[in-house]
C-alpha positions in Angstrom: -82.1 14.5 -16.2 -79.2 12.4 -14.8 -80.5 9.0 -13.7 -78.7 9.5 -10.4 -80.7 12.6 -9.6 -84.1 13.0 -8.0 -87.0 14.3 -10.1 -87.8 17.2 -7.8 -88.3 20.9 -8.5 -84.8 22.0 -7.3 -83.1 19.5 -9.5 -85.3 20.2 -12.5 -84.5 23.9 -12.0 -80.7 23.2 -11.9 -80.9 21.1 -15.1 -82.9 23.9 -16.8 -80.3 26.5 -15.7 -77.5 24.2 -17.1 -79.4 23.8 -20.4 -79.9 27.6 -20.6 -76.1 28.0 -20.2 -75.5 25.5 -23.0 -77.9 27.4 -25.2 -76.1 30.7 -24.5 -72.7 29.1 -25.4 -74.2 27.7 -28.6 -75.5 31.1 -29.6 -72.1 32.7 -28.9 -70.3 30.0 -31.0 -72.9 30.7 -33.8 -71.9 34.4 -33.8 -68.2 33.5 -34.0 -68.8 31.1 -36.9 -70.9 33.8 -38.7 -68.0 36.2 -38.3 -65.6 33.7 -39.8 -67.9 33.3 -42.8 -68.1 37.1 -43.2 -64.3 37.3 -43.2 -64.0 34.5 -45.7 -62.0 32.3 -43.2 -64.6 29.8 -42.2 -63.2 26.9 -44.3 -59.6 27.9 -43.5 -59.9 27.9 -39.7 -59.5 25.0 -37.3 -62.6 25.3 -35.1 -62.7 23.4 -31.9 -65.5 23.5 -29.4 -65.5 21.5 -26.1 -67.7 21.0 -23.1 -66.5 20.9 -19.6 -67.1 17.4 -18.3 -70.8 17.6 -17.6 -73.3 19.2 -15.3 -71.7 20.7 -12.2 -73.1 19.9 -8.7 -74.8 16.6 -9.6 -74.0 13.2 -8.1 -71.7 11.2 -10.4 -71.3 14.2 -12.8 -68.3 16.5 -13.2 -65.2 15.4 -11.3 -66.4 11.8 -10.9 -65.3 8.7 -12.8 -68.7 7.6 -14.0 -69.6 8.1 -17.7 -71.6 11.4 -17.0 -68.4 12.8 -15.4 -65.8 11.6 -17.8 -67.5 12.0 -21.2 -67.6 15.4 -22.8 -68.4 16.9 -26.1 -65.6 17.9 -28.4 -66.1 19.0 -31.9 -63.4 19.9 -34.4 -63.7 21.1 -38.0 -61.2 21.8 -40.7 -62.3 21.0 -44.2 -59.7 19.0 -46.1 -57.9 17.9 -42.9 -60.5 16.4 -40.5 -62.9 14.0 -42.3 -66.6 14.7 -41.5 -68.0 12.1 -39.0 -64.6 11.3 -37.4 -65.1 9.8 -33.9 -62.4 9.4 -31.3 -63.5 7.0 -28.5 -60.2 6.9 -26.8 -59.6 8.5 -23.4 -58.5 12.0 -24.0 -57.9 15.1 -21.9 -58.5 18.8 -22.6 -54.7 19.3 -22.0 -54.3 17.3 -25.3 -55.6 20.3 -27.2 -52.3 22.3 -26.7 -50.2 19.7 -28.5 -53.0 19.2 -31.0 -53.1 22.9 -32.0 -49.3 22.9 -32.2 -49.2 19.9 -34.5 -52.0 21.3 -36.7 -49.8 24.4 -37.1 -46.7 22.2 -37.9 -45.0 23.3 -34.7 -43.2 21.1 -32.2 -44.5 21.0 -28.6 -42.5 22.8 -26.1 -40.1 20.8 -23.9 -42.0 19.4 -20.9 -45.3 19.2 -22.7 -46.5 15.7 -21.9 -50.0 15.7 -23.5 -50.8 13.6 -26.5 -51.8 15.3 -29.7 -55.2 14.3 -31.1 -54.2 15.5 -34.6 -53.3 12.1 -36.0 -56.5 10.6 -34.6 -58.8 13.3 -35.9 -57.2 13.5 -39.4 -57.0 9.8 -39.8 -53.2 9.7 -39.9 -53.1 7.2 -37.1 -55.0 4.0 -36.7 -57.5 4.2 -33.9 -57.6 1.1 -31.6 -60.8 -1.0 -31.7 -61.8 -2.5 -28.4 
């Protein structure tokens, strides 16, 4: 339960609905991963799963600049390329994924793309700033 929310039935119900949605997405991702295993492509596929900046409709959550509104889960996996346990704490944006996918495929970004590729940071090819 977000600290900024009241512990009342309606809020608890909204949080439970959100968690059910998370569970459904998790189950769907599991099915996709199983299919990649069946096809023999699991270890040869860049897999990226991201959240959407938090719980909608809660104070200080999605679309706000507090931690609960700016932090989001992003997981990436590609054995031999992305070391297990890699953490990127720098400010990123989901728009960065387009340039990241292009760089992972050894393709140049299209003219006008201004997002920053995460590829050097997730593969360890670039030093990550320590604050």
